[in-house]
N, C-alpha and C positions, 0 to 999 in steps of 0.2 A: 018145141019148148025153147024159150029164149035162153041164151047164154047169160051167165051171171058175171057182173062186173062190180068190183068194189072200188069206190072212190074214197081215197084216204086223205084228201085235203080239199080245200075250196077249189073250185074250177070255174072257168068262164061260163056264164049262163047259157050262151048259145051252144057250147059243147055239151053242157049238162043236158040240154033239151034233146040234142041228137042222141046222146047215150040212152036217155030214157025211152026214146022211140024204138031203139034197136035191141036193147038189152034189159035184163032184169037187174036194176041198179040198186046197190046198197051203199049207204054212206057211213063212214066212220065219223062219229060226233063226240068230241072230247067232253061235252057237257053231260053226256050220258054215262060217263064213268071211265074206267081204265081203258086207254086206247089199245094197248097190247092185247088185252082180253077180247076187245071187240074185233081186232084183226084176226086173232086165233079163231074166234067163232065164225066169222063171215068168210074167211079164206078157205075153209075146209071144202066148200063146193064151188069155189070161184073159178071162172075160166080166165079172167083177166083182172088186173088192178091198175088204177091210174091215179096220179097225184104227185105230191112233192113234199119234201121236208120231214118225212117220217123215217125212223130207223127201222129197216126191214131186214131180218136175218133169220137164221134157223130157229131161233126161240119163238118168234111169232108167226113163222111160216110153216111150221112142222106139220100142220094139218092140211096144207094146201096141195093136196095130191093131184088135183085137176089143173092147177095153174099153168097157163101157157106163157103169160107175159106180165111183166110189170112195166108200165109205160110211165116214165118219170117226166114231169113237166118242169124240166130243169136241164142245164148243161152239165152240172156237176153230179157225181154219183157216188161220192164217198160214204154216203149213209146206207148203202146197200151191200149186202154180203155177196160179193161177186163169186167167190169160190162155191158157196152153197147153191147159188142160182145156176152156176155152170154144172155142178154135180147133178142137180135136179132137171137140167135141160129146160130152164125157164128163161125166156128172152128178157133181157133188160135193155130198154131203149131210152134215149134222151132226146133233147131238142137243141142241138148245136146251131150256130150260125145266126139264127133269127134274133138273138139277143145281143149280138156283137156290138152294134153301134150304140144301142141304148145303154149298155153297161159301160162302154167307153165314155159316153156322155157323163155318166155319174162319176166315173173316176176323175174326169177333169173338173166336174163340179166340186168334188171334195178338195182337189188340188187348189183350185182358185179360192174357195171359201176359207180353207185353212191358211193359205198364204196371206190373204187380206183380212184375216180375223173377222170374217163376216158374222158368224153366230155370236161371238163375244161382243162385237160392236152393236149388233142388233139389241142384245140385252142391255148393254151400256146406255143406249139411247132410250129404250123403253123404261128404264129405271130412273130416268131423269138426271143422268150424270152429264148430259151435254150442256154444261154450264160454261164451257170454255172451248177453245180450239183444241182439236186432238193433239196430244203430245206423244212423245216417243213410246210411251206404254201402249198406245193404240196403233202404232205404226205396224204395217205388214211388210212383206218382202216382194220384190219385183218378180215377175214371171217372164215377160217378154225377153227373148235373147238369152235366157239362162239355160242351164244344162239339165236335161231330163233323162233320168236313168230308169229303164224299164226292165223288170225281171220277169221273163216269160214273154217272148215275142211270138205268141200264137195269134189267133184271129183278133182277140180283144186287145192284147198288147200292141199289135200293129195298128189297130184303130186309134189307140191312145197316142201312139207315136205320130201318126198322121196329124192329129189335132195339134200336137206340140210343134211339129216341124212346119207345117203349112200355115197354121193359125197364129203361132206365137214366135216364129223364127227361132225355135229352141234347138240347141245342139243335142242330138239324141245318142245316148249310149244304151246298149242292151246286153243282158246276160241271158243265155239260153243253153239248153243241153247241147245244142249244135248251132253252128253259124247258119244264118239264112241270108246268103250273099245277095241274091236277086232282090229280095224284099228290102234288105238293108240299103242297097244302092239307091232305091227310089226315095229313101228317107234320109240319105246321107248319114246313116246310123253306123256307129262304131261298135264292134263286138269287143267285149272285154271281160275279164274275170270279175267275180263278185266284189272282191276287195277293192279293186280299182274303181269300179262303178260307184260303190258307196262313198269312197273318198272324194270323188270328183263331182258327184251330182248335187245340184241344188234341190232337186225333187226326185224322190224315189217312189216308183209305183210298182206294186207287186201284183202280177197277173198270171201267176203260175197255177197249174193243176196241183191238187193235193195228191202226193204219192210218197213213196219211201224216201226219195231224194229231197223233196221239198218240205217234208214235215219238220218242224222246229228249225227251219232254215235261218231264221233271225233270232238271235239271242243277244245278250248284253255285249258280247265281243263284236258282233256285226254292227249293232247300233252305235257303239263307241267309235266306229270308223267314220260315221257320217259327220258332216259339217254342222256347226252350231246353228246356222241359219237354215238348215235343210228341213224340208217337209216330207213326211212319210205317209204314203197312201196305200191301204190294203183293200183290194176288192176281190181277192181270190178266195182264201179260206182262213179262218182264224187260227187253225193249228199250224200254219206256216210260221207264226210269230209267237215267241215267248211273251205272253201278255204282261206278266209282271216286270220283265226287263224293259218293255216299252213304257209301262207306267213310270218306272224309275227314271228313264231317260227324259220323259216329259216333265216329271216333277222337278228334276234337277236342271231343266232347261238345257239339256245336253243336245237336243234338237229343237228346232223352232216350234214345230206343230205336227199334228197327225190328223188324217182323215180316214175313218174306219167304217166299213160296211159289214164286216165279218168279225167273228169272235170265237174264242176257244169253246165257249159254251153258249148255245143259243136256244131260246131267246135269252138275251142278257137282261137280268132282273136287278142285280146289285153289282156294282163295280166301283172301284176307285176312279175309273175313267170318268164317271159322272161328276166327280168333284174337281176336275181339271178344266181350266179355261183355255187350254191350248190344244184341245182335241175335239173333233167333231165326230159324234157317234150316230150312225144311221142303222136302222133295223133290217139289214140284209135286203136292200131294195134295188140292187143293181139292175134288174130287168123290169122293175115295177112301173111300167107305163101301161095304159089301157091297151094301146095298139100292140105292144110287144107281148104282153101276157096273153092276148087273144091269139097271136100268131103261134106262140109256144103251145097253147092249149090245142090249137088246130093240128099242129104237127104231132103232138102226143096222141091225139085222137086217131089220126091216120096210122100211126105206128101200132096202136092197139087193134084197130080194125084189120089191118094186114095180118097180124098174127092170128087173130080169131077166125079169119077166113082162110087160113092155111098158107098164107104167103110169108116170105121173109121180110120183116120190117126194114125200112130204109136205114134207120139210125140205131143199129144194134151196138151196144157198148163193146161187147166181146166179139171180135171178128171171127173167132173160131166157130161161132154159132151158125155162120152163113154157109 
């Protein structure tokens, strides 16, 4: 009898085909009604689950008595109840590293587009306002040779730093839980405290994991430290930033602009951010290229198969499971 696998989000077609060849596959489909009820129903005899973007905790997993693994097609895992999974000895795996460069590309896309008012000027042109030479209201800010402050010098943060240092001759500052001397030397990056980084940077990019230390890391006080011409980019998690404080800073032109890919509540349906012309809002697409999403799905598939065949998966979130 085939093992049962619950797919709780869209997944790459090639991986979907592989799963259907090997397992009894059930799909969670929002169009069919309450997602949590579907998860409760189908998890009760599931051996594995694979997907991304769903909140999975004791409330919708309480029937999952056979469950061996949740294979997340993501690098982040703050939407999973780690304590409950550990208590029930359910593997949680993720897909690190394969999305590093793609996410760093998007961070720099946001940085450049916000700095040069790309989306604003796109609309300005399409709306027929190009009746004259661009004036100061349409001017952006320079990037080359400026100071780039990176908060969180992990794999993605370092990839962003490389783009700034090697591609744009930027001075790199970074704030991290600990210094990374060898990595920083290759980028001529200076370690500094958060206050100093915010005061000195022309561009601030947030690339931290969401944890107890980083939650609500940026509020009105931190944003007030930034320079008026500074650009703020967040590709980490929405809960790292007080969204209302950021909205006020943008409204008051306290900072020049922002580029956002993540929000406190997702999917973002209504927000004052949509009314502002100095912010770019993307729908959490840091890793969203065809090639990277396929690599992520393949890695998640292998994590799932390993667990269901009795092996320890390579990318277990909690090392105590190994």
